[in-house]
Phi, psi and omega in degrees: 000137184260169179297320178300322179295322173302305179302323181286324180294322177287327184230069179297328177258009176102183177221180176267111171276174182291326175298319177299314182296320181296320176302313179299322177295334172286343182102005179274163176235083187293150177256140177279125178247163182307325181288342183289347170295347175288335177263150180284155176302151174277337175277130177298322183297326185277332170294315181303314180306314183290318182291318185292318178295318180297320179293321181295304187296323179283342184081010179294334183301331184269005171262005187272131181217147171290158187288144177223174178290335179282157179284123182282163174294157180295345177254013179271137175261097185270135179243127178277165172296325179292325178291321182295320183297321180290323173296321175300313182296319182286317177304320178299318178296324183280338181288324179068059181301132171071011179245151177258003183252121186284115180292152178287163172308131178292160183306324179291328177291318176297324181285321179292324176296318181296316178293324178293321180293322179299327185264017192293340175277359181286139177292144181292314181261131183224058186300328185271357187284146175287329177238157180280150180296149183295330181293345175304313187290326173296319172301311183295317179301310179306306185303314182289320178296310183295325183292315174302325180285351173265012193310313182258017179298130181078351181248162179278148176226172171297145180314129173089354183261000183292134174294151174303321178298314181293315177312310186292311181290334177277344183303312178296331176292319179297316182296322176292323180294320182291319173304309182288327175298316177302335177264002180072028179237164180252143187258134176270129178232092184278357182201150173257000183256159170284351183303149174308115183287350173283348176255312183202151175236154176231120177233158174296166176215154178240011177206135179247127184303137180272345172232170184085168178229088183230175175296332176297331180295340190269339185244159182242337188235337177224160180212148172273139183235165188296168174301150180306328184289335177275313178194126183248126181253122176258123178271120185263114176256138178289156179303148185294342179278015179271156178281135173301141180233036179297324183305339186268002192298330183256008178270160183299151178232107187260125179257142176249110177265127185244105183277058181270142352285157179277345176211136181235119177283148181300336178293350181282349177257115182258121185267145172227083186298143174280173184293324173292151188268004182255000180205173180188175172258155170226147173231165186257144167241082191297114179269357187260357185208143173288141184286165179285149175219144175302141176058039182301144175228133190237012188293323182256014181275110184300314184293319180298315185291327172298317179295320181296315181295325176301310185299318177300322176295321177296323180290321176294317180301313181301316184291337175291335182268314182248357175099303181218145170253125186249349178209143176233134185235124173259160183278180170308133170066021189285320186236169166268165179299317183298314180293317176307312182291322178298317172299322183291319178296317180291328181283354174294338174281351180267092192290349177266347184280131181243339181221141166231119182238139179197153170275148181238147177257004169206169181218135185256127175261106185281347176280319178265357179057041175238158183238132181245126174282153180168210181221111188229158171246126181244147183211128171242127174255113179273143182214153175272134171274156182292346177270006177095340176287165180241141180226182176205149175261141191240138175229131175223122181231165184270152167293150183264341186219150177274148180276130175250123181265115177255183187303314178295326175289319175304315176294319179299322185263005178060049183254013188294335175291345180248329185236124179296117178297348180275357179246156167262131183248125180262138177295130182283096183230144167272118178263087193258319186227134170250116181207161171227141170256127183248119170266144178263117180252133179057029167081334192228355182239152179240155182213144170216177183239141174224139181268147197306323183290334176289336176278332184276343183249154176292125188222135176306334178290341177304326185293343181271357187308315178292356180289311177284166173244000000 
C-alpha cells in the first residue's frame, strides 16, 4: 500500500484545506478536486490522522527515540530537545490560543506535507531497508505539530481562552449537542476529524502512557482510535449554555460507593439449560429493584421512596465525614433504567453531586416505548446552566462480554439450588455494540465506565483505554 492509498482511504471525498475554509467563511461551497490533496488539511485533527496512520501502518512509531550521545541505528528516528521545542512552538502558533481566527497551516507543516506528497508513490512498509525512508520524519513532524495544535480540543478552558483550532473543530459537535438536547436526546460524537470513521477516528486524550512503546506514547493531546464498527468511543460534550467548571479541576473528588443490593437470593438466577448437558444460559430476575416501564412514575411508590430516603441518608453521613459528595457509584446490575433516571432527576437538587454511575439490568427505549433486559453501564454527568438550573447528560452502554459461572463460583455464591454445578452457565446477553462514552469532568479530566468482565477479557475497547484519565 502506498502513501497515496492511505490518504485516499482516510479522505475518499477530500478534506478541508485552508483555501476551502476561507471560501466557506465567505458563504461559498468549494468542491474538492484531486489536486487539493497537495495541500495539507487546515484542521489539525485531520493532519494528525494522516500522519499518525502512516506512522502506525509503517511501524515507524516504534523507531522514534530521544537523542543520545551514542550514534543511532540508521533506521532510528532520533528527536532532539531542540526539535521538540520547535514543534511545540509551531503547534502553538497553529493552535491560535484565545483567537477566533483560524491560522493557516504553518510553513513547516506545508513543507513536510509537500515532501510527503512528493513521496506518495512510496510503499508504506519498508522492512528490509537498511535506512528509514525520508518521509518518516516528515510524518512525525506533522503529527507532533498537529498534536500540539489540538491541545485544548474537547476540554473546557477559562472564558476567552479557547483556541481557534478547538473552536472550529468543536463547532459541529456543539451544534449537534444543542439540536439533540432540544429533543431530549444525547448526541454520540466518535471523532473530531473529517476522516472516514469506518477507517479511523480521532479523539482527545488526557493521559499519555509512561511505559510501553505504542502510538499512544507519541502524542499528548489527541489519539487515533479504531473504526467505529470495531469499537466506538463517544466524546460527550456538555451543551454550550453550561457554566464552565475548570476552577474545580484540582479540588478533591469524593465518591460514595453504595454496594446495593445487600442481598441477592439464589432464585434471582433463572436457568435455561441447553440441549447439550455441559452448558446453559442464565438470566437474572432482580428482586431488589423495580423494573423499568415506559413513562414510569415513582411519586407514590413506597419501595422507591424508601430506597431514595436511604440514599439521601448515606449522602448525609458521608458529607459529615468528607464535607461534600461529588459522585455516587452503584455496582453492576444494581438498578433499572427507570430508577436510575429517577435518581438522576432527584439528584439535580444536590448541587455538589457531579456524577451518578450504576450498572443496569434493563434499558428503556423511549422512542419505541420498549424495555430490553440485559447488562448495561449507566452514567449521568450533572452540570450547571447559566440560568442557575441544573441538567445532566446521560450515557448508557452495553456490557461487552458474557459472565460464565462455573462450578467453583456456583458453590462459592451458594447458587446450587438455581444452577446445576455440573454445567457451565453463560449470562444470556445480546452483544450488539462495543462502545465507551467519555465524559469531560471539571473541564480537564475524563471518565468512562467499564464492567468487570470487560476488564478481564481481551477487548477491542482496551485500545481506547488511554482516552480517559
